[in-house]
RODODO-658654 format. One line per field, with one value per residue: residue number from 1; residue in one letter; x, y, z of N, C-alpha, C in turn. Coordinates in steps of 0.001 Angstrom, whole numbers. Atoms other than C-alpha are relative to their C-alpha. Last residue first. Layout:
<sites>
num	(NUM | ...)
residu	(A | ...)
n_X	(X | ...)
n_Y	(Y | ...)
n_Z	(Z | ...)
ca_X	(X | ...)
ca_Y	(Y | ...)
ca_Z	(Z | ...)
c_X	(X | ...)
c_Y	(Y | ...)
c_Z	(Z | ...)
</sites>
This chain:
<sites>
num	(97 | 96 | 95 | 94 | 93 | 92 | 91 | 90 | 89 | 88 | 87 | 86 | 85 | 84 | 83 | 82 | 81 | 80 | 79 | 78 | 77 | 76 | 75 | 74 | 73 | 72 | 71 | 70 | 69 | 68 | 67 | 66 | 65 | 64 | 63 | 62 | 61 | 60 | 59 | 58 | 57 | 56 | 55 | 54 | 53 | 52 | 51 | 50 | 49 | 48 | 47 | 46 | 45 | 44 | 43 | 42 | 41 | 40 | 39 | 38 | 37 | 36 | 35 | 34 | 33 | 32 | 31 | 30 | 29 | 28 | 27 | 26 | 25 | 24 | 23 | 22 | 21 | 20 | 19 | 18 | 17 | 16 | 15 | 14 | 13 | 12 | 11 | 10 | 9 | 8 | 7 | 6 | 5 | 4 | 3 | 2 | 1)
residu	(E | E | V | P | N | G | Y | I | D | Y | R | Q | R | R | V | A | T | W | I | F | Q | G | I | G | Y | F | T | L | F | Y | T | L | F | Y | G | I | S | I | Y | F | E | Q | D | D | A | T | Q | W | T | E | S | V | D | M | L | G | T | S | Q | L | G | T | L | M | N | E | C | P | V | L | V | F | V | L | L | I | S | A | F | V | C | V | I | M | I | I | F | A | E | W | L | S | A | A | S | S | M)
n_X	(-389 | -66 | -1136 | 217 | -545 | 1036 | 95 | 598 | -833 | -580 | -444 | -1299 | -442 | -1370 | -92 | 829 | -560 | -1269 | 303 | 582 | -1098 | -866 | 713 | 209 | -1290 | -370 | 949 | -204 | -1268 | 153 | 948 | -679 | -784 | 942 | 428 | -1113 | 37 | 1120 | -426 | -1002 | 729 | 683 | -986 | -453 | 909 | -762 | 779 | 160 | -1314 | -780 | -615 | -990 | 221 | -1206 | -1173 | -692 | 356 | 1413 | 182 | -659 | 757 | 1203 | -431 | -374 | 1237 | 640 | -820 | 238 | 1370 | 126 | -718 | 641 | 1256 | -357 | -322 | 1260 | 771 | -629 | 356 | 1405 | 123 | -567 | 932 | 1193 | -372 | -147 | 1347 | 610 | -639 | 501 | 1376 | -55 | -545 | 1060 | 141 | -752 | 852)
n_Y	(1402 | 402 | 874 | 1160 | -256 | -451 | -1460 | -395 | 379 | -1117 | 379 | -518 | 432 | 532 | 1461 | 562 | -374 | 709 | 1404 | 57 | -100 | 1184 | 1068 | -384 | 10 | 1386 | 595 | -569 | 482 | 1395 | -1 | -402 | 1138 | 923 | -572 | 226 | 1415 | 155 | -532 | 899 | 1135 | -470 | -213 | 1310 | 521 | 263 | 551 | -1012 | -541 | 940 | 1107 | -456 | 788 | 800 | -884 | 7 | -1220 | 58 | 939 | -535 | -1142 | 535 | 630 | -1070 | -653 | 910 | 25 | -1220 | -23 | 653 | -758 | -1306 | 183 | 168 | -1319 | -740 | 556 | -490 | -1411 | -38 | 510 | -998 | -1124 | 420 | 90 | -1377 | -566 | 578 | -620 | -1377 | 80 | 257 | -1173 | -1002 | -854 | -1243 | -1178)
n_Z	(135 | 1407 | 252 | 883 | 1338 | 923 | -53 | -1280 | -1137 | -741 | -1333 | -400 | -1321 | -39 | -119 | -1064 | -1295 | -153 | -300 | -1337 | -971 | -16 | -705 | -1395 | -690 | -275 | -930 | -1329 | -545 | -429 | -1114 | -1237 | -448 | -635 | -1287 | -928 | -360 | -931 | -1287 | -566 | -560 | -1203 | -1062 | -450 | -1022 | -1222 | -1106 | -1032 | -359 | -812 | 728 | 974 | 1200 | 167 | 3 | 1282 | 734 | 411 | 1100 | 1195 | 490 | 639 | 1243 | 911 | 461 | 947 | 1219 | 799 | 535 | 1302 | 1022 | 108 | 742 | 1401 | 555 | 94 | 1114 | 1236 | 136 | 400 | 1369 | 910 | 62 | 727 | 1412 | 485 | 104 | 1195 | 1159 | 87 | 477 | 1448 | 690 | 112 | -1173 | 55 | 0)
ca_X	(13905 | 13655 | 12581 | 10277 | 11090 | 8779 | 11503 | 11080 | 11625 | 8832 | 7701 | 5670 | 2817 | 1143 | -2654 | -3230 | -299 | -1445 | -5011 | -3821 | -1502 | -4370 | -6821 | -4379 | -3226 | -6790 | -7844 | -4711 | -4931 | -8621 | -8083 | -4927 | -6855 | -9343 | -6471 | -5039 | -8453 | -8510 | -5039 | -6151 | -9288 | -7117 | -4784 | -7690 | -9253 | -6226 | -7524 | -5594 | -4187 | -7484 | -9577 | -11680 | -14835 | -13636 | -16135 | -18907 | -21268 | -21098 | -17282 | -16973 | -19529 | -17806 | -14479 | -16089 | -17823 | -14516 | -12748 | -15615 | -15403 | -11610 | -11167 | -13843 | -12510 | -9030 | -10420 | -12047 | -8816 | -6829 | -9307 | -8919 | -5127 | -5127 | -7491 | -5346 | -2139 | -3771 | -4912 | -1430 | 53 | -2493 | -1683 | 2035 | 1473 | -837 | 1776 | 1213 | 0)
ca_Y	(-3587 | 14 | 563 | 3517 | 5667 | 5356 | 5199 | 1466 | 675 | 850 | -1592 | -505 | -2135 | -404 | -161 | 3531 | 4848 | 2910 | 4152 | 7758 | 7293 | 5963 | 8711 | 11448 | 9706 | 8928 | 12556 | 13983 | 11592 | 12263 | 16027 | 15631 | 13687 | 16563 | 18962 | 16697 | 16715 | 20522 | 20568 | 18263 | 20317 | 23404 | 21626 | 20313 | 23767 | 25227 | 25292 | 27613 | 24925 | 23009 | 25927 | 28007 | 27461 | 28793 | 31644 | 29297 | 30069 | 26454 | 26403 | 29579 | 28333 | 24964 | 26692 | 28954 | 26002 | 24095 | 27054 | 27551 | 23847 | 23771 | 26349 | 24973 | 21484 | 22570 | 23873 | 20496 | 18673 | 20996 | 20273 | 16515 | 16796 | 19048 | 16699 | 13664 | 15412 | 16385 | 12794 | 11472 | 13874 | 12709 | 9056 | 9801 | 11469 | 8713 | 6077 | 3500 | 0)
ca_Z	(-3862 | -2724 | 882 | 1450 | 4504 | 7512 | 10170 | 10860 | 7199 | 4647 | 1989 | -970 | -2823 | -5685 | -5541 | -4763 | -6804 | -9859 | -9378 | -9147 | -12134 | -14184 | -13240 | -14188 | -17370 | -18445 | -18076 | -19661 | -22613 | -23223 | -23244 | -25321 | -27968 | -28129 | -28754 | -31463 | -33146 | -33022 | -34573 | -37383 | -37990 | -38411 | -40812 | -42878 | -42986 | -44800 | -48392 | -50716 | -53016 | -52992 | -54248 | -51895 | -49873 | -46527 | -46489 | -47560 | -44700 | -43485 | -43512 | -41467 | -38981 | -38645 | -37950 | -35356 | -33711 | -33558 | -31991 | -29538 | -28542 | -28217 | -25449 | -23105 | -23865 | -22789 | -19517 | -18827 | -19622 | -17346 | -14514 | -15053 | -15003 | -11911 | -10045 | -10885 | -9820 | -6510 | -5953 | -6741 | -4183 | -1580 | -2276 | -1987 | 1399 | 2672 | 1962 | -709 | 0)
c_X	(947 | 464 | -67 | 1275 | -244 | 498 | -1043 | -154 | -629 | 885 | 697 | 310 | 1389 | 389 | 1429 | 222 | -785 | 645 | 1283 | -305 | -519 | 1123 | 866 | -680 | -172 | 1348 | 402 | -927 | 235 | 1281 | -212 | -953 | 721 | 714 | -975 | -349 | 1127 | -108 | -1114 | 437 | 952 | -787 | -679 | 1026 | 452 | -874 | 897 | -698 | -89 | 1340 | 914 | 607 | 916 | -107 | 1297 | 1206 | 700 | -434 | -1447 | -181 | 596 | -857 | -1195 | 409 | 297 | -1297 | -632 | 824 | -300 | -1390 | -256 | 722 | -703 | -1241 | 343 | 249 | -1298 | -736 | 599 | -452 | -1443 | -134 | 508 | -983 | -1210 | 359 | 50 | -1413 | -596 | 599 | -615 | -1401 | 59 | 497 | -1093 | -202 | 896)
c_Y	(-181 | -1451 | -426 | -769 | -1227 | 322 | 557 | 1506 | 543 | -537 | 1188 | -516 | 559 | -330 | -527 | -1502 | -646 | 322 | -786 | -1442 | 8 | 86 | -1250 | -1087 | 324 | -107 | -1417 | -624 | 525 | -509 | -1418 | 24 | 327 | -1269 | -900 | 549 | -358 | -1456 | -69 | 479 | -1008 | -1122 | 434 | 133 | -1354 | -603 | -313 | -530 | 1037 | 589 | -802 | -1221 | 518 | -894 | -769 | 904 | 92 | 1253 | -18 | -921 | 600 | 1127 | -562 | -572 | 1131 | 596 | -901 | 49 | 1303 | 101 | -593 | 914 | 1339 | -208 | -80 | 1390 | 757 | -532 | 593 | 1450 | 56 | -459 | 1064 | 1158 | -397 | 4 | 1418 | 536 | -523 | 719 | 1391 | -139 | -227 | 1226 | 1034 | 797 | 1239)
c_Z	(-1137 | -87 | -1457 | -259 | -891 | -1391 | -965 | 138 | 1286 | 1112 | 630 | 1391 | 267 | 1438 | 62 | 176 | 1139 | 1340 | 203 | 390 | 1425 | 1005 | 110 | 797 | 1475 | 704 | 362 | 1028 | 1410 | 657 | 518 | 1191 | 1306 | 473 | 721 | 1385 | 970 | 446 | 1046 | 1382 | 622 | 655 | 1290 | 1124 | 514 | 1096 | 1198 | 1247 | 1113 | 450 | 924 | -674 | -1104 | -1232 | -200 | -46 | -1345 | -753 | -491 | -1196 | -1254 | -572 | -762 | -1358 | -982 | -545 | -1053 | -1286 | -740 | -604 | -1392 | -990 | -176 | -860 | -1476 | -578 | -195 | -1223 | -1272 | -204 | -489 | -1454 | -967 | -158 | -837 | -1482 | -541 | -195 | -1300 | -1203 | -144 | -584 | -1512 | -766 | -247 | 1279 | 0)
</sites>
C-alpha cells in the first residue's frame, strides 16, 4: 500500500489533469464552432491549393486527444499509486527492492 502522502500527491495530480482537460474542452469547442460556422457560410470554400481547414481540424483533433490523454493519465496514475505495494523501514522511509 502506498503512503498517505504519496496518495495525496497522486490525488492532486489527478485533479489538476482533469481540470486541465475540462479547460481545454472549453477552449476547443468555440474554436470548432467557429471553424464549422466559417465552412457552413462558404467563407472557406476556396480551391485546394488555398484550403487550410484540414490543418485546423487536425489541430482541433489533437487537442481533443490531449483532453482524453490527460484525463486517463491522471486517473491511471492515481489508481497505480493507490494499488502499488511498498515496503517501509522502521523510520517510515520507502525501501527500494
